[in-house]
N, C-alpha and C positions, 0 to 999 in steps of 0.2 A: 131726553136720552133716546138714541136710536141704535139700530143694529150696526154691525161693522160695515163700512162702506165697501161696495164691490170695487175690485181693481180691474183695470183694463187688461187685455191679453198681454200687451207689451210690458205692463208693470209686473205681471206675474213672471214673465220671462226675465226681466231685469233682476228680480229678487232671487232668482234661482241660477243665474249665470255662475255664481261662485261654486255651485255644485259640480259644474263642469271640471274645474281644476282639481277638486277633491277626487272626483271619479277618474280623471286622467291618472292620478297617482295610484289609485286602487287598481286601475287597469295594468299599470306596470307591475304592481305586486302580483296580480293574478298570472300574468304571462311571462314576465321577465325575471322575477326574483328566483323562482325555482331553477330555471336554466342557469342563472348566474351562480347559484349554489353549486350546480353541477360543474360549471366551468372552474370553480374553486375546489373541485374534487370531492364533493359530497356524494354519497351513495344514494340510490333511489329509495331504499328503505329508511334512510335518515330524514327524508324530506318532511314527513308529518311533524316530527318533534322540532325541526328547524323552523317550522311555521307557527310555533307556539306564541310568538309575539303578537300576532293579529288578534286571536281570541282573548288572550290574557289582558292586553291593553284595553280592548273593547269592554271586557268585563269590569275592569277597574275604572277606566276613564269615563266612559259614556254616562253611566248613572250618576257619577260624581259631578261631572260637568252639567248634567241635566238638573240636578238638585241645586247646584250653585247658581245656574242661570235663572232658575225660577225665583231666586231670592236676590237677584241683581237688578239694579237700575242706576244708570248714569245719565244725566241730562243730555250729554253730548254723544256718548257712545252707545247708549241704549242697554238692552237686556241680553240679547243673543249675539250681537255683532262683535263685541270684544273677544269672544271665544272663537268666532270665525277667523278673525285677524291673527290672533296669537298662534292658532293652529296652523294657518297657512304659512306664516313666516318660518316656523320650525320645519314644516313639511318641505318647503322649497330648499332650505339649507341641507336637509338630509338627502333629498333627491339629487342635488348637485354633488354631494360627497359620495353617494352610493357606488358608482362605477369605479371609484378609486380604491375600492376594497382590495387589499393585497393578500388577505387571508380570510378563511371562512368565518372565523370568530368576529372579524371586523364587520363583515356583511350582516351577520346575525345581530350584532349590537346596534348597527344603524337601523335595521328593520324594527327593532323595539322602539327606538326614538321616533322613527317615521310613523309607525302605527299609532303611537300615543298622540302625535301631532294631528294625524288624519282624523282620529276619533274626537279630538278636541274641536276640530273645525266642523265635523259632520253632524255630531249629535244635536247641537242647537238648531240645525237646519230643519229637522222634522218639526220641532216645537215652533219654529219661526212661521211655518205654514199655518199651523193651528192658531197661532197668535194673530196673524194678519188677515186671514181669509174668512169670510162668512161660510156657513155650512155648505151651501150649494156650490161654492167655488173650490172647496178642498180637494175633490177628486182631480180637478184640473191642476191644482197646486202640487199635489203629490206625484201625479203622473208627468208633470213638467220636469220634476226631479228625475223620473225614469228616462225622459227624453235626454236630459243632460248626462245622465249615467251612461246611456248608450253612446252618445256623441263623444264623451270624454274617453271612455274605454276603447271605442273604435279607433280614435286617432292615436291612442297609446299603442294599440296593437299594430295598426298599419305602419306606424313609425318604425317599429321593430323590423317589419318586413322590408321596408324601403331602405333603411340604413344598412341592413344586412347585405343588400345588393350593391351599395355604392361605397361603403367604408370598409377598408381592409386592415389587417394587422391585429395584434392583440397585446395586452399587457403581460407582465410576469407576476407570479405570486411570490410570497415571502421566501419560499424555498427554491426560487429560480425556475419553476416550471411555468409552462404557458398558462395564462389566466383568462381574464375577461376580454372578449373581442372588443375592438374599438367602436364597432357599430352600436354596441349597447350604450356607450357614453352619450351618443346623440339623443336617444330617446329619453334618457334621464335628464339631460339638460333642458330639453323642451318641456318636460314635465315640471321642472323647477320654475320655469318662466310662467307656465299656464296656471300653476297653483296660486301664486301670489297675485297675479294680475286679474284673474277672474273673480277672486274673493274681494279684491279692492273695488272692482266694478259694482258688485252687489252692495257692499258696505256704503259706497258713496251715492248709489242711486235709490236706495230703499230706506226710508225712515221707519223707525219702529213706533208703535202706538204707545204713548206714555200711560202709566197707570193712573187710575183715578186718585183723588185725594185719600179716599178710604183705603184703596189698595196700597198706596204709598205709605200711609200710616202703619198698615199691617207689616209692610216690609221693614220699616224702621223699628218697629216693636219686636221684630223677630230676633231672638237671641242667637248670635253667631257662635263661634267657638270651633275648635278643631274637629270635634266629633259631630257637629250639627248636621252636615250633609249625610253622614252615615246613618244617623238617627232617622233623618227624613227618608232615606232609601228604605230602611227597614220598616218604617211605618207605612210607606207606600206599598211595599210587598205584602204586608199584613192586610191592607185594605184593598188589594188589587181586585178589580172586577173579574167576574168569571170568564168573560170573553177573552181576556188576556191570557188566562191559564189555558184556555182551549187553543189559542194561537201558539202558545208555547209547545204544545204537542206537535203541531204542524212543523214548527221551526226545528224541532229536534231532528226530524228526518230530512227536512229540506236543506238545512245548512250543513249537516254532516255530509250529505251528498255533494253539495257544491264545492266543499273543500277537497273532497276526493277528485272531483273533476279538475279543478285548477292545478292540483299538484301533479296529476298523472296524464293530462291530455297530451302534452308534448311527447312524453314517452310512448303513449298509445299510438299516436300518429307516426312516430318514428318506426314503430314495430309494424303497423298495418300497411303503411305506404312504402317506406324505405327498407323495411325488413332488417333493421339494425337496432342496437341499443346505444345509449350514451357512452358505454364502455368500449364497444367494438369499433365505432367509427365516429370520431368527433366531428369531422368535416360534414358528413351527412347529417349528423345530429343537429348541427348548427342550421342546416337547411330546414330540418324538421321544425326547429324552434321558430325560425322565420315564418314558415308556412302556418304554424300554429297561431302566430300573431295575426296572420291574415284571416284565418278561420274564426278566431275569437273576435277580430275586428268586424267580420261580416255579421256575426250574430248580434253584435251591438249596433250595427247599422239597422238591422231588423228591429232592434229594441227602440231606437229613437224614431223610426218610421211608424211603428205600431203603437207607441205610447199614447198618443192622443186619441186613437181609435178605441183604446181600452177605457178612456173616460166615458165615451158614449155607451160602450157595452156594459160598463159597471152600472150606469144609470138605468139602462134598459132591462138588464137581466139580473142585476145585483152583483156586488163585488165578490161575494162568496162563490157564486157559480162561475164567474170569470176565472177566479184563482184555481178552482177545481180543474177546469178544462186546461188551463195553462200548464199546471204541474203535470197533468197527464201527457200533454204534448212534449214537455221536457223529458219525461221518462221515455217515451217512444223514441225521441231523438237519440238519447244515449244508448238505448238498446241497439239501434242501427249503426251508430258511428264506428265502433271498433271493427266492424266487418267490411268496411269500405277500403278498397285497395287503390282506387284511383283518387289522387289528391284533389282533383277538381270536383268530384262527386261529394267530398266532405261538406261542401257548402249547403247541400240540400237539407239534411236533417237540422242544420243550424237555423233554419227558418223557424221551426217550432221552438227551438231552444231560445232564440232571441225574443220571441213573443212572450215566452214564459219568464225570461229575465226582466222584461218590462213590468210584468205583473208582480214579480217578487219584490221589486224596488218601490212599488207604489201602492198596489191594491190592498195588502194586509193593513196598511195604515188607515185606509178608507174604512175597512171593516171594523176597526176597534176604536177609532177616534171618538165616536159618539159615546163610548163608555167611560171616557176619561174626563175628570173635572178640570176645568180650564186653568185653575190656579196650580195644577200639577202636570201640565203638558210636558215640561222639560224632564222631570224625574221619570215619568212613565215612558217617554220616548227612550230614555236611557235604559229603563228596565226592559223594554222591548228589544233593545240591542243586546242586553244580557241574554235574552232568549236565543239570539243569533249566535253569540260567541260561546255559550256553554256547549252546544253541540260541536263547535269547532275545537274547543279544548278537548272534549272527549275523543274527537277524531285524531288530533295530534298525538294523544297519549295511547290510543288503542289501535289505530289503523296500520301502523308500522308492523305490529305483530300479526294482524289479520292478513296484510299484504304478503308477508313472508311465509306464514304457516298455513293459511287457508286458500290464498289466491295464487300460490306458487310463484311469487314475484312477477306476475303477469299484469302489465299495465292495462291491457284490454279488459281483463276481469275487474280491475279497479273501476273502470268506467261503467261496466255492466252492473256492478255492485251499487254505484251511485244511481243508476236507472231504477233499480228495485226500490231504493229508499225514496226516490221522488214519487213513485207510484203510491207508496204508503202515505206520503205526505198529502197527496191529492185526496185519498180516502179520508184522512184525518180532518181535512178542511171542511168536509160535509158536516162535521160535528159542531162547528162554531155557530153559536147563537148571537147574531148581530143585534146591536141596539141603535135605533135611529138617533142621530145627533140632534140636540136641541140648542138653538142659538141662545147664548147668554145675552144679558142686557149689555149693550156696547154704546159707544159714543161716536159722533160724527168725525169726519176727517179733521186732523189737526188738534183734536182734543183727546185727553186720556181715556183709557177704558179700564 
């Protein structure tokens, strides 16, 4: 018996290509869905509750899929890959249907299905890295996902900017009013194509490592049943390592802040650069949405350009120190952003924000993976996602009130509020006590582990 075999750089790229399509979809959700709601006549203070789908489906779907995939093995399809594929199929169908929404309720319903599909596809990907890669290659594996996160979201956002320039006209809503511009359709159609094709690439190019006879016997002996995954999740939370609880405190502030950013950045840019709101001038607001896509695309360019540098920095200075600095950079960026009136200068603070986003998508997993028992990678990756979505749920339920009564319906203050929370998250990261990963006993290529 030997350790897990090292994979080549291109093998690691191939196994993560599917993450590109998943993150293209998330990029559309971050930048296009809230403006789409606005085109369907949603009010700014309604945006948090209309985004409840993302955190709720993440809370329910990711730990459930994680627990199920831990107990799954199929000789042909493997352990994690069936969930990638099912999620990608439904994701593509929803993305294709999304711009045909003729009423707000239809768009909200499709977002619930889309988020469930995205979470089904994404959750096993974190465990896939831990399954396949030896300890020394995991930073590269997780930060390769950051690279594809940046690339996917970049192209999603840039597509919004480009299509807004070349495609004219708009649909009508159920009540006969002007609705979703046709340029939005193009971005969602491209997303539908990317979602399924990129996941198919990874599924066909990357074999999973089969379980050993002992592990296979344990899987077969496992008693299933309707409530088994929920019992497993509860047991895992009860036994959760202290490191993960400490990460939960960081995530409380980090992800509350990110949800504020995604919901209000187009409104903030419309105010600071165009000096309008979505209610006062729809034409200029569309320009602000397109430019927001370009700004968000730029920070994701920085993300995929910086992701592999973070691998080296995490090894040299520790993952925890890297994340502390990156969150502080993100905070500084958002403090500056609402005060910029020149649309071209908006890109400057996005450099720091993009580096931080690369860290958020990869470095925390490096910090905690050493604390997780290998037979529970799936369920604990799902629980880590619960730590992401619980702050988002809190944000969707609470921030509409905060925005209206404490921030005076000012989107610039919403971005500043997010900056404060990211600074708190940076401080909380210093409290994490990391555990060095120990490689379990594994087997050579082509044989079970």
